[in-house]
N, C-alpha and C positions, 0 to 999 in steps of 0.2 A: 611472555608466556600467555598473558591474557588475550592478546590479539590472535595468537596461534590457536588457542583453544576455541575462541569464538568462530574463527574462520573454519576450523575443523568441524565444528558443530553444524555450520551451514552446509558444508560439504557432505557430512553424514546425512543431514536431512534431505539433501537433494539426491543422494544415491540410495539410501535405505528407507527413507520415510520416517515419520515420527514414531510409528508403532515399533519399528525395529531398531531405533536409535538406542545405543547403550553408552554409558559413561566409559566403559572399557574401550569401545570402538573409537570414541572421540579422543580419549587419552592416547591411544595407539597412533591415531592419525596426527595428533598435535605433538607427539613425542614427549609427553609428560606422564607422570604416574597418576593413576586414577584418584589417589588420595588428594592430589593437588586440586582436582576438580571438585571433589566432595568438600574440601576445606573452603574453597572459594565460592561455590555455588550451591552447596547443600545436596542437590540431586539433579537428575537429568532435566526435570521440568524447569527448574530455576535457570539452568544452563540454556535450554532452548529459548526461554522467554528473553533472556538477556541477549542471546545471539541474534534473534530476530529483531529485537529493538535496535540493537547496534547496527545491524546490516541495513535496515530500512530507514535509519535516522539520517542517512546521508543528505546533505543539503541539496534540495531540489530548487533550482533557480525559479524565481517568480518571473514568468514571461512578461515582456512589455513590447509587443510587436506594433503597437499603435492602433490596434483594433481588438474588440472583444472576441471576434471570430478567430483571429490569429492567436490571441492569448489562450483561448479555450482549446484550440487545436494543438498548441504546444503542450498544454497540460494533458490532453487526451493521448497524444502521441507518447508523452513521457510515461503515462500509466500503462499503455500498451507495451512499450519497450521494457518496462520494469516487470510487469506481470507475466510476460512471455519468456522470461529467462528461467533457468532451472531454479534459481533461488525464489523467484516470484511464484512459480508453480508449487514449490515446496511450502512457501508461506500459506498459499491457498489451501493446500492439502492439510496442513497442520491446523489451521484455524477452523477447518471444516470437519476435522476428525474428533476423536475422543478428547483431544487436547482442549477443546472448548470448555471443559469442566474445570480447567485450571485457572484460578484467579489471576496468576501472573500473566498468562497468555491473554486473558480477557482484558487486562490492563494494557498490555502491549498493543493489542488490536485497537482499543479505544484511543490510546495516545497517538497511534499512527493516523487514525482518521481525524482526530481533533487537529493535529498538525496540518494535515492536508486542507482541512476546512479553513484554518487560519491563513494558509497560503493563498486561498482564493479571495480573501477579503480585498487586497489591493487591486486585483484584477477587476472585481466587480465595482469597487469604488471609482476606478479610472473610467470604466465603461459608463457608469451613471453620470460622471462629470462630462463625458463626451456626448451624452444623450443617446447612447447605444442600448441602454437597458433602463427599465422602469426604476424609479428611485427607491422603491420598496423591495427590490430584489434581495432575497436572502442568499448571501454567498455560500453557505453550507448547503442549502437546498439546490442551488444551481450546480454545485459540484456533484451532489448526489445524482441529479438528473444527467449530468455528463458521464459519470462513472457507471451508472446502472446498465446501459446497453453493453458496455464492455464486460462487466462482471457477469452479466447474464450469459453471454457466450462462453466465457471462461469456465463458469461453474456449472451451468445447466445444460446447454446445448452442445458444447464442445466444438462449435463451429470455429473456423479460423478467425483469428483476431489480428488485424493489421491496420495500416493507416486508413483504409477505407472504413473500417469499423470506427476509428477515431473521428473521421469526418462526419459519419452518420450521427455519432453521439453528440457532436457539436451542434448539428442542425436540430436534434431533438431538444437539447438543453436550451438553445436560443429560442426555439418555438415556444417552449414552456414559459420561459421568462417573458417573452413578448405577449403571451396570452395572459400574463399576470397571475399565473398559478404558483409562483414561487416567492410569495411575499414573506417578509420577515414577520415572525410571530410575535 
């Protein structure tokens, strides 16, 4: 039941958006009674927070291509692939909507980024060991520099986001790291 409800929530978010999502709609799609949802999640906001956390908590492999450029490209391509899906676009729309006022969603968003930053640590550590990055490179700052051009297109300009975008993001992040503007604080 839990899996069906969380999946139905993601589907509702992608088809109706956060503002139009209702417990009744999710219940209908999941084939459960709405009281089941209220009993387990309290309200639609709690349900959305858990559904997004569950959906985006999938294990993302830490790339180990043998080069920092290859590893960052794999991370950037993974971000592009994830955020250009219907669910990725729904996540963006949700965290940029009135939902940002919800503490549960703020926690989900924070946890997602903390997880991604932690995943970058081994990539940066290996690159430092190979002499490809300055020793004081902050993994979180490098990942932010990598993700920023991708999110800028997704959120602000609406320009196409593809592997070319990922490649440019890698070049930007590496240039910043080599310019020593991403030191650990």
